PDBQT receptor file of N, H, CA, C and O in Angstrom, charges set to zero:
ATOM      1  N   MET A   1     120.001  88.022  39.921  1.00  0.00    +0.000 N 
ATOM      2  CA  MET A   1     118.943  87.772  40.307  1.00  0.00    +0.000 C 
ATOM      3  C   MET A   1     119.038  87.509  41.857  1.00  0.00    +0.000 C 
ATOM      4  O   MET A   1     118.248  87.926  42.704  1.00  0.00    +0.000 OA
ATOM      5  N   SER A   2     120.022  86.831  42.039  1.00  0.00    +0.000 N 
ATOM      6  H   SER A   2     120.664  86.492  41.351  1.00  0.00    +0.000 HD
ATOM      7  CA  SER A   2     120.213  86.120  43.131  1.00  0.00    +0.000 C 
ATOM      8  C   SER A   2     120.164  87.218  44.611  1.00  0.00    +0.000 C 
ATOM      9  O   SER A   2     119.636  87.104  45.717  1.00  0.00    +0.000 OA
ATOM     10  N   ASN A   3     121.003  88.283  43.953  1.00  0.00    +0.000 N 
ATOM     11  H   ASN A   3     121.432  88.376  43.055  1.00  0.00    +0.000 HD
ATOM     12  CA  ASN A   3     121.336  89.630  44.669  1.00  0.00    +0.000 C 
ATOM     13  C   ASN A   3     119.981  90.441  45.379  1.00  0.00    +0.000 C 
ATOM     14  O   ASN A   3     119.811  90.924  46.498  1.00  0.00    +0.000 OA
ATOM     15  N   VAL A   4     119.102  90.340  44.146  1.00  0.00    +0.000 N 
ATOM     16  H   VAL A   4     119.240  89.948  43.237  1.00  0.00    +0.000 HD
ATOM     17  CA  VAL A   4     117.831  90.986  44.535  1.00  0.00    +0.000 C 
ATOM     18  C   VAL A   4     117.229  90.335  45.515  1.00  0.00    +0.000 C 
ATOM     19  O   VAL A   4     116.989  90.941  46.559  1.00  0.00    +0.000 OA
ATOM     20  N   ASN A   5     116.831  88.824  45.348  1.00  0.00    +0.000 N 
ATOM     21  H   ASN A   5     117.027  88.331  44.500  1.00  0.00    +0.000 HD
ATOM     22  CA  ASN A   5     116.659  87.956  46.299  1.00  0.00    +0.000 C 
ATOM     23  C   ASN A   5     116.968  88.329  47.866  1.00  0.00    +0.000 C 
ATOM     24  O   ASN A   5     116.228  88.805  48.727  1.00  0.00    +0.000 OA
ATOM     25  N   PHE A   6     118.723  87.822  47.919  1.00  0.00    +0.000 N 
ATOM     26  H   PHE A   6     119.325  87.435  47.220  1.00  0.00    +0.000 HD
ATOM     27  CA  PHE A   6     119.208  88.160  49.127  1.00  0.00    +0.000 C 
ATOM     28  C   PHE A   6     118.918  89.853  49.959  1.00  0.00    +0.000 C 
ATOM     29  O   PHE A   6     118.663  89.935  51.161  1.00  0.00    +0.000 OA
ATOM     30  N   LEU A   7     119.014  90.936  49.138  1.00  0.00    +0.000 N 
ATOM     31  H   LEU A   7     119.221  90.869  48.162  1.00  0.00    +0.000 HD
ATOM     32  CA  LEU A   7     118.478  91.941  49.725  1.00  0.00    +0.000 C 
ATOM     33  C   LEU A   7     117.099  92.020  50.144  1.00  0.00    +0.000 C 
ATOM     34  O   LEU A   7     116.911  92.808  51.070  1.00  0.00    +0.000 OA
ATOM     35  N   LEU A   8     115.881  91.287  49.616  1.00  0.00    +0.000 N 
ATOM     36  H   LEU A   8     116.034  90.647  48.863  1.00  0.00    +0.000 HD
ATOM     37  CA  LEU A   8     114.597  91.171  49.835  1.00  0.00    +0.000 C 
ATOM     38  C   LEU A   8     114.544  90.247  51.121  1.00  0.00    +0.000 C 
ATOM     39  O   LEU A   8     113.883  90.595  52.100  1.00  0.00    +0.000 OA
ATOM     40  N   ALA A   9     115.122  89.285  51.100  1.00  0.00    +0.000 N 
ATOM     41  H   ALA A   9     115.658  89.002  50.305  1.00  0.00    +0.000 HD
ATOM     42  CA  ALA A   9     115.197  88.433  51.936  1.00  0.00    +0.000 C 
ATOM     43  C   ALA A   9     115.834  88.809  53.580  1.00  0.00    +0.000 C 
ATOM     44  O   ALA A   9     115.554  88.297  54.664  1.00  0.00    +0.000 OA
ATOM     45  N   LEU A  10     116.735  89.853  53.245  1.00  0.00    +0.000 N 
ATOM     46  H   LEU A  10     116.962  90.270  52.365  1.00  0.00    +0.000 HD
ATOM     47  CA  LEU A  10     117.392  90.645  54.114  1.00  0.00    +0.000 C 
ATOM     48  C   LEU A  10     116.711  91.955  54.998  1.00  0.00    +0.000 C 
ATOM     49  O   LEU A  10     116.595  92.099  56.215  1.00  0.00    +0.000 OA
ATOM     50  N   LYS A  11     116.309  92.854  53.846  1.00  0.00    +0.000 N 
ATOM     51  H   LYS A  11     116.403  92.737  52.857  1.00  0.00    +0.000 HD
ATOM     52  CA  LYS A  11     115.192  93.579  54.553  1.00  0.00    +0.000 C 
ATOM     53  C   LYS A  11     114.043  92.972  55.248  1.00  0.00    +0.000 C 
ATOM     54  O   LYS A  11     113.701  93.474  56.319  1.00  0.00    +0.000 OA
ATOM     55  N   ILE A  12     113.334  91.851  54.731  1.00  0.00    +0.000 N 
ATOM     56  H   ILE A  12     113.611  91.443  53.861  1.00  0.00    +0.000 HD
ATOM     57  CA  ILE A  12     112.124  90.986  55.654  1.00  0.00    +0.000 C 
ATOM     58  C   ILE A  12     112.449  90.930  56.777  1.00  0.00    +0.000 C 
ATOM     59  O   ILE A  12     111.759  91.414  57.674  1.00  0.00    +0.000 OA
ATOM     60  N   GLY A  13     113.833  90.188  57.022  1.00  0.00    +0.000 N 
ATOM     61  H   GLY A  13     114.393  89.795  56.292  1.00  0.00    +0.000 HD
ATOM     62  CA  GLY A  13     114.385  89.716  58.148  1.00  0.00    +0.000 C 
ATOM     63  C   GLY A  13     114.452  90.722  59.213  1.00  0.00    +0.000 C 
ATOM     64  O   GLY A  13     114.004  90.544  60.346  1.00  0.00    +0.000 OA
ATOM     65  N   ILE A  14     115.159  92.023  58.707  1.00  0.00    +0.000 N 
ATOM     66  H   ILE A  14     115.522  92.168  57.786  1.00  0.00    +0.000 HD
ATOM     67  CA  ILE A  14     115.455  92.971  59.681  1.00  0.00    +0.000 C 
ATOM     68  C   ILE A  14     114.265  93.382  60.391  1.00  0.00    +0.000 C 
ATOM     69  O   ILE A  14     113.850  93.055  61.503  1.00  0.00    +0.000 OA
ATOM     70  N   THR A  15     113.864  94.062  59.635  1.00  0.00    +0.000 N 
ATOM     71  H   THR A  15     114.201  94.328  58.732  1.00  0.00    +0.000 HD
ATOM     72  CA  THR A  15     112.044  94.172  59.932  1.00  0.00    +0.000 C 
ATOM     73  C   THR A  15     111.239  93.573  60.629  1.00  0.00    +0.000 C 
ATOM     74  O   THR A  15     110.479  94.147  61.409  1.00  0.00    +0.000 OA
ATOM     75  N   GLY A  16     111.293  92.083  60.420  1.00  0.00    +0.000 N 
ATOM     76  H   GLY A  16     111.911  91.616  59.786  1.00  0.00    +0.000 HD
ATOM     77  CA  GLY A  16     110.781  91.558  61.529  1.00  0.00    +0.000 C 
ATOM     78  C   GLY A  16     111.307  91.364  62.972  1.00  0.00    +0.000 C 
ATOM     79  O   GLY A  16     110.778  91.088  64.049  1.00  0.00    +0.000 OA
ATOM     80  N   TYR A  17     112.654  91.641  62.519  1.00  0.00    +0.000 N 
ATOM     81  H   TYR A  17     113.084  91.865  61.644  1.00  0.00    +0.000 HD
ATOM     82  CA  TYR A  17     113.464  91.693  63.611  1.00  0.00    +0.000 C 
ATOM     83  C   TYR A  17     112.716  93.260  64.595  1.00  0.00    +0.000 C 
ATOM     84  O   TYR A  17     112.207  93.066  65.699  1.00  0.00    +0.000 OA
ATOM     85  N   LEU A  18     112.744  93.923  64.312  1.00  0.00    +0.000 N 
ATOM     86  H   LEU A  18     113.158  94.080  63.416  1.00  0.00    +0.000 HD
ATOM     87  CA  LEU A  18     112.630  95.417  64.514  1.00  0.00    +0.000 C 
ATOM     88  C   LEU A  18     111.347  95.257  64.843  1.00  0.00    +0.000 C 
ATOM     89  O   LEU A  18     111.019  96.040  65.734  1.00  0.00    +0.000 OA
ATOM     90  N   VAL A  19     110.230  94.340  64.368  1.00  0.00    +0.000 N 
ATOM     91  H   VAL A  19     110.496  93.704  63.644  1.00  0.00    +0.000 HD
ATOM     92  CA  VAL A  19     108.791  94.289  64.726  1.00  0.00    +0.000 C 
ATOM     93  C   VAL A  19     109.001  93.783  66.091  1.00  0.00    +0.000 C 
ATOM     94  O   VAL A  19     108.463  94.388  67.018  1.00  0.00    +0.000 OA
ATOM     95  N   LEU A  20     109.781  92.656  66.341  1.00  0.00    +0.000 N 
ATOM     96  H   LEU A  20     110.217  92.164  65.587  1.00  0.00    +0.000 HD
ATOM     97  CA  LEU A  20     109.802  91.651  67.587  1.00  0.00    +0.000 C 
ATOM     98  C   LEU A  20     110.432  92.667  68.486  1.00  0.00    +0.000 C 
ATOM     99  O   LEU A  20     110.096  92.565  69.665  1.00  0.00    +0.000 OA
ATOM    100  N   ILE A  21     111.186  93.527  68.221  1.00  0.00    +0.000 N 
ATOM    101  H   ILE A  21     111.459  93.610  67.262  1.00  0.00    +0.000 HD
ATOM    102  CA  ILE A  21     111.550  93.827  69.774  1.00  0.00    +0.000 C 
ATOM    103  C   ILE A  21     110.782  95.015  70.040  1.00  0.00    +0.000 C 
ATOM    104  O   ILE A  21     110.641  95.272  71.235  1.00  0.00    +0.000 OA
ATOM    105  N   GLY A  22     110.160  95.935  69.071  1.00  0.00    +0.000 N 
ATOM    106  H   GLY A  22     110.274  95.726  68.100  1.00  0.00    +0.000 HD
ATOM    107  CA  GLY A  22     108.948  96.714  69.641  1.00  0.00    +0.000 C 
ATOM    108  C   GLY A  22     107.654  95.969  70.002  1.00  0.00    +0.000 C 
ATOM    109  O   GLY A  22     106.668  96.475  70.538  1.00  0.00    +0.000 OA
ATOM    110  N   ILE A  23     107.807  94.708  69.632  1.00  0.00    +0.000 N 
ATOM    111  H   ILE A  23     108.608  94.298  69.197  1.00  0.00    +0.000 HD
ATOM    112  CA  ILE A  23     106.345  94.190  70.232  1.00  0.00    +0.000 C 
ATOM    113  C   ILE A  23     106.718  93.768  71.673  1.00  0.00    +0.000 C 
ATOM    114  O   ILE A  23     105.894  93.874  72.582  1.00  0.00    +0.000 OA
ATOM    115  N   LEU A  24     108.227  93.189  71.917  1.00  0.00    +0.000 N 
ATOM    116  H   LEU A  24     108.896  93.103  71.179  1.00  0.00    +0.000 HD
ATOM    117  CA  LEU A  24     108.461  93.108  73.398  1.00  0.00    +0.000 C 
ATOM    118  C   LEU A  24     108.358  93.917  74.400  1.00  0.00    +0.000 C 
ATOM    119  O   LEU A  24     107.754  93.943  75.473  1.00  0.00    +0.000 OA
ATOM    120  N   PHE A  25     109.347  94.821  73.605  1.00  0.00    +0.000 N 
ATOM    121  H   PHE A  25     109.838  94.800  72.734  1.00  0.00    +0.000 HD
ATOM    122  CA  PHE A  25     109.264  96.380  74.413  1.00  0.00    +0.000 C 
ATOM    123  C   PHE A  25     108.224  96.607  74.919  1.00  0.00    +0.000 C 
ATOM    124  O   PHE A  25     108.053  96.461  76.129  1.00  0.00    +0.000 OA
ATOM    125  N   LEU A  26     107.166  97.073  73.987  1.00  0.00    +0.000 N 
ATOM    126  H   LEU A  26     107.305  97.191  73.004  1.00  0.00    +0.000 HD
ATOM    127  CA  LEU A  26     105.642  97.125  74.857  1.00  0.00    +0.000 C 
ATOM    128  C   LEU A  26     104.920  96.293  75.643  1.00  0.00    +0.000 C 
ATOM    129  O   LEU A  26     104.104  96.741  76.449  1.00  0.00    +0.000 OA
ATOM    130  N   PHE A  27     105.102  95.245  75.519  1.00  0.00    +0.000 N 
ATOM    131  H   PHE A  27     105.764  94.881  74.864  1.00  0.00    +0.000 HD
ATOM    132  CA  PHE A  27     104.611  94.078  76.202  1.00  0.00    +0.000 C 
ATOM    133  C   PHE A  27     105.343  94.353  77.437  1.00  0.00    +0.000 C 
ATOM    134  O   PHE A  27     104.639  94.337  78.447  1.00  0.00    +0.000 OA
ATOM    135  N   TYR A  28     106.674  94.619  77.615  1.00  0.00    +0.000 N 
ATOM    136  H   TYR A  28     107.246  94.633  76.795  1.00  0.00    +0.000 HD
ATOM    137  CA  TYR A  28     107.331  95.227  78.703  1.00  0.00    +0.000 C 
ATOM    138  C   TYR A  28     106.211  96.034  79.465  1.00  0.00    +0.000 C 
ATOM    139  O   TYR A  28     105.505  95.873  80.461  1.00  0.00    +0.000 OA
ATOM    140  N   ILE A  29     106.393  96.905  78.569  1.00  0.00    +0.000 N 
ATOM    141  H   ILE A  29     106.966  97.036  77.760  1.00  0.00    +0.000 HD
ATOM    142  CA  ILE A  29     105.366  98.648  79.470  1.00  0.00    +0.000 C 
ATOM    143  C   ILE A  29     104.226  98.090  79.976  1.00  0.00    +0.000 C 
ATOM    144  O   ILE A  29     103.681  98.493  81.004  1.00  0.00    +0.000 OA
ATOM    145  N   LEU A  30     103.690  96.835  79.048  1.00  0.00    +0.000 N 
ATOM    146  H   LEU A  30     104.132  96.508  78.213  1.00  0.00    +0.000 HD
ATOM    147  CA  LEU A  30     102.380  97.099  79.954  1.00  0.00    +0.000 C 
ATOM    148  C   LEU A  30     102.165  95.850  80.907  1.00  0.00    +0.000 C 
ATOM    149  O   LEU A  30     101.113  95.542  81.468  1.00  0.00    +0.000 OA
ATOM    150  N   LEU A  31     103.480  95.148  80.974  1.00  0.00    +0.000 N 
ATOM    151  H   LEU A  31     104.334  95.398  80.518  1.00  0.00    +0.000 HD
ATOM    152  CA  LEU A  31     103.468  94.188  82.146  1.00  0.00    +0.000 C 
ATOM    153  C   LEU A  31     103.697  95.313  83.275  1.00  0.00    +0.000 C 
ATOM    154  O   LEU A  31     102.987  95.316  84.281  1.00  0.00    +0.000 OA
ATOM    155  N   THR A  32     104.505  96.074  83.116  1.00  0.00    +0.000 N 
ATOM    156  H   THR A  32     105.082  96.072  82.299  1.00  0.00    +0.000 HD
ATOM    157  CA  THR A  32     105.062  96.554  84.251  1.00  0.00    +0.000 C 
ATOM    158  C   THR A  32     104.074  97.673  84.858  1.00  0.00    +0.000 C 
ATOM    159  O   THR A  32     103.846  97.951  86.035  1.00  0.00    +0.000 OA
ATOM    160  N   GLY A  33     103.648  98.133  83.862  1.00  0.00    +0.000 N 
ATOM    161  H   GLY A  33     103.834  97.907  82.906  1.00  0.00    +0.000 HD
ATOM    162  CA  GLY A  33     102.270  98.827  83.876  1.00  0.00    +0.000 C 
ATOM    163  C   GLY A  33     101.097  98.401  85.060  1.00  0.00    +0.000 C 
ATOM    164  O   GLY A  33     100.767  99.065  86.043  1.00  0.00    +0.000 OA
ATOM    165  N   PHE A  34     100.574  97.034  84.610  1.00  0.00    +0.000 N 
ATOM    166  H   PHE A  34     100.842  96.495  83.812  1.00  0.00    +0.000 HD
ATOM    167  CA  PHE A  34      99.614  96.184  85.289  1.00  0.00    +0.000 C 
ATOM    168  C   PHE A  34     100.111  96.180  87.058  1.00  0.00    +0.000 C 
ATOM    169  O   PHE A  34      99.465  96.446  88.072  1.00  0.00    +0.000 OA
ATOM    170  N   VAL A  35     101.631  95.726  86.840  1.00  0.00    +0.000 N 
ATOM    171  H   VAL A  35     102.156  95.509  86.017  1.00  0.00    +0.000 HD
ATOM    172  CA  VAL A  35     102.258  95.378  88.252  1.00  0.00    +0.000 C 
ATOM    173  C   VAL A  35     102.115  96.439  88.765  1.00  0.00    +0.000 C 
ATOM    174  O   VAL A  35     101.466  96.396  89.810  1.00  0.00    +0.000 OA
ATOM    175  N   LYS A  36     102.543  97.624  88.384  1.00  0.00    +0.000 N 
ATOM    176  H   LYS A  36     103.070  97.659  87.536  1.00  0.00    +0.000 HD
ATOM    177  CA  LYS A  36     102.202  98.937  89.582  1.00  0.00    +0.000 C 
ATOM    178  C   LYS A  36     100.716  98.906  89.838  1.00  0.00    +0.000 C 
ATOM    179  O   LYS A  36     100.431  98.581  90.991  1.00  0.00    +0.000 OA
ATOM    180  N   PHE A  37      99.871  99.123  89.173  1.00  0.00    +0.000 N 
ATOM    181  H   PHE A  37     100.102  99.387  88.236  1.00  0.00    +0.000 HD
ATOM    182  CA  PHE A  37      98.778  99.461  89.342  1.00  0.00    +0.000 C 
ATOM    183  C   PHE A  37      98.266  98.340  89.860  1.00  0.00    +0.000 C 
ATOM    184  O   PHE A  37      97.414  98.701  90.673  1.00  0.00    +0.000 OA
ATOM    185  N   PHE A  38      98.329  97.121  89.824  1.00  0.00    +0.000 N 
ATOM    186  H   PHE A  38      99.021  96.828  89.164  1.00  0.00    +0.000 HD
ATOM    187  CA  PHE A  38      97.853  95.828  91.108  1.00  0.00    +0.000 C 
ATOM    188  C   PHE A  38      98.625  96.045  92.623  1.00  0.00    +0.000 C 
ATOM    189  O   PHE A  38      98.067  95.809  93.695  1.00  0.00    +0.000 OA
ATOM    190  N   THR A  39      99.738  96.443  92.508  1.00  0.00    +0.000 N 
ATOM    191  H   THR A  39     100.190  96.636  91.637  1.00  0.00    +0.000 HD
ATOM    192  CA  THR A  39     100.008  96.786  93.673  1.00  0.00    +0.000 C 
ATOM    193  C   THR A  39      99.465  97.799  94.343  1.00  0.00    +0.000 C 
ATOM    194  O   THR A  39      98.855  97.687  95.407  1.00  0.00    +0.000 OA
ATOM    195  N   ARG A  40      99.703  98.971  93.647  1.00  0.00    +0.000 N 
ATOM    196  H   ARG A  40     100.199  99.062  92.783  1.00  0.00    +0.000 HD
ATOM    197  CA  ARG A  40      99.177  99.862  94.204  1.00  0.00    +0.000 C 
ATOM    198  C   ARG A  40      97.743  99.673  94.626  1.00  0.00    +0.000 C 
ATOM    199  O   ARG A  40      97.425 100.423  95.549  1.00  0.00    +0.000 OA
ATOM    200  N   SER A  41      96.848  98.915  94.220  1.00  0.00    +0.000 N 
ATOM    201  H   SER A  41      97.106  98.306  93.470  1.00  0.00    +0.000 HD
ATOM    202  CA  SER A  41      95.530  98.879  94.180  1.00  0.00    +0.000 C 
ATOM    203  C   SER A  41      95.046  97.891  95.704  1.00  0.00    +0.000 C 
ATOM    204  O   SER A  41      94.076  98.025  96.450  1.00  0.00    +0.000 OA
ATOM    205  N   ASP A  42      96.253  96.856  95.727  1.00  0.00    +0.000 N 
ATOM    206  H   ASP A  42      97.042  96.748  95.121  1.00  0.00    +0.000 HD
ATOM    207  CA  ASP A  42      96.420  95.830  96.589  1.00  0.00    +0.000 C 
ATOM    208  C   ASP A  42      96.817  96.612  98.080  1.00  0.00    +0.000 C 
ATOM    209  O   ASP A  42      96.359  96.375  99.197  1.00  0.00    +0.000 OA
ATOM    210  N   SER A  43      97.654  97.445  97.740  1.00  0.00    +0.000 N 
ATOM    211  H   SER A  43      98.026  97.637  96.832  1.00  0.00    +0.000 HD
ATOM    212  CA  SER A  43      98.123  98.344  99.189  1.00  0.00    +0.000 C 
ATOM    213  C   SER A  43      97.110  99.267  99.531  1.00  0.00    +0.000 C 
ATOM    214  O   SER A  43      97.082  99.803 100.639  1.00  0.00    +0.000 OA
ATOM    215  N   ASN A  44      96.264  99.489  98.634  1.00  0.00    +0.000 N 
ATOM    216  H   ASN A  44      96.286  99.054  97.734  1.00  0.00    +0.000 HD
ATOM    217  CA  ASN A  44      95.040 100.405  98.838  1.00  0.00    +0.000 C 
ATOM    218  C   ASN A  44      93.771  99.788  99.744  1.00  0.00    +0.000 C 
ATOM    219  O   ASN A  44      93.208 100.157 100.775  1.00  0.00    +0.000 OA
ATOM    220  N   GLY A  45      93.591  98.502  98.701  1.00  0.00    +0.000 N 
ATOM    221  H   GLY A  45      94.048  98.202  97.864  1.00  0.00    +0.000 HD
ATOM    222  CA  GLY A  45      92.708  97.460  99.341  1.00  0.00    +0.000 C 
ATOM    223  C   GLY A  45      93.165  97.491 100.600  1.00  0.00    +0.000 C 
ATOM    224  O   GLY A  45      92.410  97.863 101.498  1.00  0.00    +0.000 OA
ATOM    225  N   SER A  46      94.325  97.149 100.837  1.00  0.00    +0.000 N 
ATOM    226  H   SER A  46      94.938  96.846 100.108  1.00  0.00    +0.000 HD
ATOM    227  CA  SER A  46      94.426  96.127 102.069  1.00  0.00    +0.000 C 
ATOM    228  C   SER A  46      94.860  97.249 103.671  1.00  0.00    +0.000 C 
ATOM    229  O   SER A  46      95.186  96.857 104.792  1.00  0.00    +0.000 OA
ATOM    230  N   LYS A  47      94.713  98.452 103.240  1.00  0.00    +0.000 N 
ATOM    231  H   LYS A  47      94.448  98.770 102.329  1.00  0.00    +0.000 HD
ATOM    232  CA  LYS A  47      94.692 100.073 104.088  1.00  0.00    +0.000 C 
ATOM    233  C   LYS A  47      93.525  99.733 104.276  1.00  0.00    +0.000 C 
ATOM    234  O   LYS A  47      93.285  99.580 105.474  1.00  0.00    +0.000 OA
ATOM    235  N   LYS A  48      92.404  99.484 103.392  1.00  0.00    +0.000 N 
ATOM    236  H   LYS A  48      92.599  99.609 102.419  1.00  0.00    +0.000 HD
ATOM    237  CA  LYS A  48      90.797  99.903 103.502  1.00  0.00    +0.000 C 
ATOM    238  C   LYS A  48      90.171  98.704 104.226  1.00  0.00    +0.000 C 
ATOM    239  O   LYS A  48      89.129  98.829 104.870  1.00  0.00    +0.000 OA
ATOM    240  N   GLY A  49      90.869  97.463 104.102  1.00  0.00    +0.000 N 
ATOM    241  H   GLY A  49      91.715  97.361 103.579  1.00  0.00    +0.000 HD
ATOM    242  CA  GLY A  49      90.792  96.127 104.838  1.00  0.00    +0.000 C 
ATOM    243  C   GLY A  49      91.027  96.698 106.296  1.00  0.00    +0.000 C 
ATOM    244  O   GLY A  49      89.991  96.993 106.892  1.00  0.00    +0.000 OA
ATOM    245  N   GLU A  50      91.876  96.843 106.774  1.00  0.00    +0.000 N 
ATOM    246  H   GLU A  50      92.718  96.604 106.289  1.00  0.00    +0.000 HD
ATOM    247  CA  GLU A  50      92.600  97.307 108.005  1.00  0.00    +0.000 C 
ATOM    248  C   GLU A  50      91.897  98.326 108.769  1.00  0.00    +0.000 C 
ATOM    249  O   GLU A  50      91.839  98.269 109.998  1.00  0.00    +0.000 OA
ATOM    250  N   GLY A  51      91.216  99.509 107.901  1.00  0.00    +0.000 N 
ATOM    251  H   GLY A  51      91.263  99.555 106.903  1.00  0.00    +0.000 HD
ATOM    252  CA  GLY A  51      89.990 100.535 108.175  1.00  0.00    +0.000 C 
ATOM    253  C   GLY A  51      88.983  99.920 108.716  1.00  0.00    +0.000 C 
ATOM    254  O   GLY A  51      88.683 100.281 109.853  1.00  0.00    +0.000 OA
ATOM    255  N   LYS A  52      88.225  98.891 108.110  1.00  0.00    +0.000 N 
ATOM    256  H   LYS A  52      88.469  98.597 107.186  1.00  0.00    +0.000 HD
ATOM    257  CA  LYS A  52      87.432  98.009 108.225  1.00  0.00    +0.000 C 
ATOM    258  C   LYS A  52      87.326  97.275 109.537  1.00  0.00    +0.000 C 
ATOM    259  O   LYS A  52      86.410  97.138 110.349  1.00  0.00    +0.000 OA
ATOM    260  N   SER A  53      88.471  96.884 109.477  1.00  0.00    +0.000 N 
ATOM    261  H   SER A  53      89.215  96.995 108.818  1.00  0.00    +0.000 HD
ATOM    262  CA  SER A  53      88.566  95.484 110.640  1.00  0.00    +0.000 C 
ATOM    263  C   SER A  53      89.180  96.276 112.183  1.00  0.00    +0.000 C 
ATOM    264  O   SER A  53      89.183  95.624 113.227  1.00  0.00    +0.000 OA
ATOM    265  N   SER A  54      89.645  97.635 112.147  1.00  0.00    +0.000 N 
ATOM    266  H   SER A  54      89.642  98.165 111.299  1.00  0.00    +0.000 HD
ATOM    267  CA  SER A  54      89.864  98.199 113.381  1.00  0.00    +0.000 C 
ATOM    268  C   SER A  54      88.190  98.916 113.868  1.00  0.00    +0.000 C 
ATOM    269  O   SER A  54      87.836  99.158 115.022  1.00  0.00    +0.000 OA
ATOM    270  N   GLU A  55      87.446  99.116 112.703  1.00  0.00    +0.000 N 
ATOM    271  H   GLU A  55      87.733  98.920 111.765  1.00  0.00    +0.000 HD
ATOM    272  CA  GLU A  55      86.053 100.004 113.200  1.00  0.00    +0.000 C 
ATOM    273  C   GLU A  55      84.991  98.751 113.885  1.00  0.00    +0.000 C 
ATOM    274  O   GLU A  55      83.890  99.057 114.341  1.00  0.00    +0.000 OA
TER     275      GLU A  55
């Protein structure tokens, strides 16, 4: 009986650990994507701002 409970707890623990790794990996991808997007928009915005100031 305790062997079944141990295997069930082990299965739940491994599943939870893999889900946690997956969530952190997706969060890392989204975070780097947002950083790249905002740096591109900032560089484009600064170029547009320089163009407007020179006119």
